[in-house]
N, C-alpha and C positions, 0 to 999 in steps of 0.2 A: 822221353816220356811225354804223353799228351798233357797239355796244360790249358788248351782252349776250352772255355766253359761250354760252348755249343757242342764240341766234340764229346765232352764228358757227359752232357745230358743225353746225347744220342746213344752213347755207350750204355748209360743207365737204362734207357728204354729197351735196348736189345737184351741186356741182362735180365730185365724183368720178363721179357718174352721167354727167355730160356728157363728161368725159374718156374714160371707157370706151366710151360710145356713139360718140363721134366717131372714135376710133381703129378700133373694130370696123367701122363703116360705110365707112371708107376702103378696106376689103378689102386692106389691106397690113399688114406688120409695123409695130408702133408702139412708142414708148417709154412703155410702161405704168409700169415700175418707178420711174424718176426723176421722172415727172410726178406720180404718186400720192404720192410721199414728201414733196413740197413743197407740196401743196394747202393744208394748214392755215396755213403761213407766208404764202402769197399771199393767202389769205382775210383773215387778220388785217391785212396791209398795206393791201389795197384797201378793206376794209369797216370799218376802225377807225383805223388808224394814219396813213395817208397823206392829205394834202390834195390833191385832184384833182377835175377836172370832166369827166365822160364826155361831156358835150355841148360841151365846149371843150377838146379834147385838147392843144392847143398853148398853153393858158393859161400865161403867162410865170412865174407864181409857184407852179406846181404842184410837188409833190415828184416826184422822178424815180425810176424803177425800171428796172434793167437785169438781164435774165435772162441771166447769163453762161453758164449751162449750157443753151444754146439748144435742145438736144434735148428739153427739158421744155416745149416750146412748147404742147402740148395743155393743160397746166394753166394757162398764161398766157392762152391764147385763151378757155378756159372762164370764167376769172375776169373777163376784160374783157367778155365777152358778158353775164355775170351783172350786171356793174356798169353796163351800158348803153352801152358803146362801139360796139357793133354788134348786130344781131338774133341771138338764139340760133340761129335756123334756119340762119344762115351756117355754123355749126359742122359741119353735115353735109356740107359741101363739102370738108372737111379732106383735103389731099393729092391732091385730084382735079384733072384738067387744067383750067387756067384759073382755079383758085381763088386767092384772095389768102392763104389760110391753108395755107401749105406746111409741110413738116416742121420747118423752122427759121424763126423770126420775121423778117419783113421790115419795117423801119421806114418804108419808102416806100409800103407797101401796106395796112398794118393800123393803124387808129386806136388810139392808146394804146401802141404799141410804140416805145420810146425808142431802141433800138439793134438793128440786124440782128446776130444772134449765131448761133453754131454751131461756129465755129472756137474750140475751147476755149483758155482762158488769156487772153482778150482783154477780157472784160467789166469786170474790176476796173480795168484801165488806163483804159477809157472812163469809168467812174464817177469815178475820180480826176480826170480832166479836167473832168467836169461839176461836181464839188464845188469844184474850184479856181476855175472860172469863176464859181460862185455867190459865192465869197469875194471875188473881184475886182470883181464887179458889186454887191456889198453886198446880196445877196438872202438871204432867210431860208429858202429851200427846202432840204429834205434830199435826199440821194441815197442810194438803197438798191440793193444789188446782191446777187444770189443766186449763190453758187458751188457747184459740185459738189465732193465730197471727192476724187474721182479727178482732177478738173481741176487741183487745186493741185500736181500733179506738174509742171506747166508753170512754167518759170523766170520767165516774164513776170509771173506772179502775184506773185512775191516782189519783183520790181523795183517793181511798182505798190504793194505793201504798204510798201516802204521809202519811196517818194515820198509816200504818204499821211501817214505819220508825220512826215517831214521838213517838209512844208507845214502840219502841224497841222490836218488836215482833220477837225475835230470835227463837221462837217455830213455826214459819210459813215458809213454803216452797211453792213457786209458780213455776210451770213448764210451760213454754211457748212452745206449740206445733208449732214449726216454720217450717211449711210445705210450706210456701210462697204463699199459695192460699186461697182464700175465695170464697163465692158463686158467686161473680160478676167478678172474675178474679184474677190476681196476685196482691198481697198486695201492691207491690211497684208502680204499675200503678194506683191502686184504691185510696189508701191513704198511702203515703210513711211513713214507720215506722223506717227505718234505719237512724242513727245508734242506734239500739234498745238497745244494751248492755249499751252504754254510757248514754242513757236516764234513765234506771233503776238505774244505779250507781248514777246519779245526784239526784235521788229521795231518796238516802240513803240506797240502797240495796247492798248486796254482790251478784255478778253475776258470774256464771260459764256457759261456753258454751261447749256443748257436741254433739256427734252423738247420736241422740235419738233412734237409733235401735241397739246400742251396749250395752248389759247388763253390761259389765264391766264398761263402762263410766257412765251409769245411776246409778249403785249402788255406785260407787265412789263419784259421785256428791251428791246423797241422803245422803250418810254417812258423808259427810263433814258438814252437818247441825248440827251434834252433837258438832263439834268443832267451829261452828260459834258463835261469841260473839256479842250480842246486836242487830246486824242488821238482818232483814229478808233476806231470801235467794231466789234468782231467778235463775232457771236453764233454759237456752235457749237450747232446744232440737231440733237440726236440723233433720227434718224428711222428708219423702216422702209421699205426699198425695196418698192414694190408695195403700200403700205398700202391696205387695203380689198378686196383680192383674196386671200383666205386662202392659196390654193395657190401664189401667186406671191410672197408676203411673204418677204423676206430670201433670195430665190433668185437665183443668178447669171443664170439664163435670163430673168428678168423685165426685163432692160435693154431688149430689143427683141424682141417676140414677137407671136403672134396668139392669139386665142381662138376655139375652135369655137363654133358657134351654140348648142350645149347649155351650154357654159361661160359664154358671154355671158348667156344667160337666167338661169342660176343666180346669177351675180354680181349682176345687176341686181335680182333678187328679194331677195337678202340685203341689199343696200344699202337697198332700200325698207323693209325690216323692221328696220333699225337705228335705234333711238331716239337722239336727240341727248343728249349728256351722259354 
């Protein structure tokens, strides 16, 4: 698997191009903001950290990934296509009638999707079940789950967090996409979640805070899971909503929106001219 930081940065740039193009070609409003904020995290998982086989999606010993913030499906689809789970040309069918690539991921239709998500607050519970099954079956795979920061308003997240600590699921890593925005506004004005690190620590988790766009920090945090003993791991990834589209970055309206043809052309040109690193 790729581990070179320049390679990962270049991969992230290409994935952002795919995300933006697939949403634009769907001719509908799409979740640019939350998809683009988590690209670097997904790239580091699928192209360096996780063990998986695109040509054998159901390989029993694969590491698992659950996209709890299911509205970021475009980012997951783009990464899966880049990794070889299905042809990149399939991305252009996104959200179109009859396509397997709908607005939220479907585990029965899309190779590599471990869980159908979209109803927020459920992914961590599923990941806890997967991690517990791995322990009971004496398997070495890890389970990774990506949460949105607005999503942790849901009480079920905290029930799952408590269960993960109780069952000492040190094979579980949760990544919190801390872009500070949700559909209705800034998280701290809608439902204050800070001090978020201290809350997870109080629930019995090991907590690491990083820059969620820096592959070095992402890989270091993911790698620390192997040295983590007994406790589940939470990585708080500080990110920018809409990363890669300058006029949407850190904007409330970037959660779900459309681009004009002129805006699309400008964004794609800027991405092509952005050097890795």
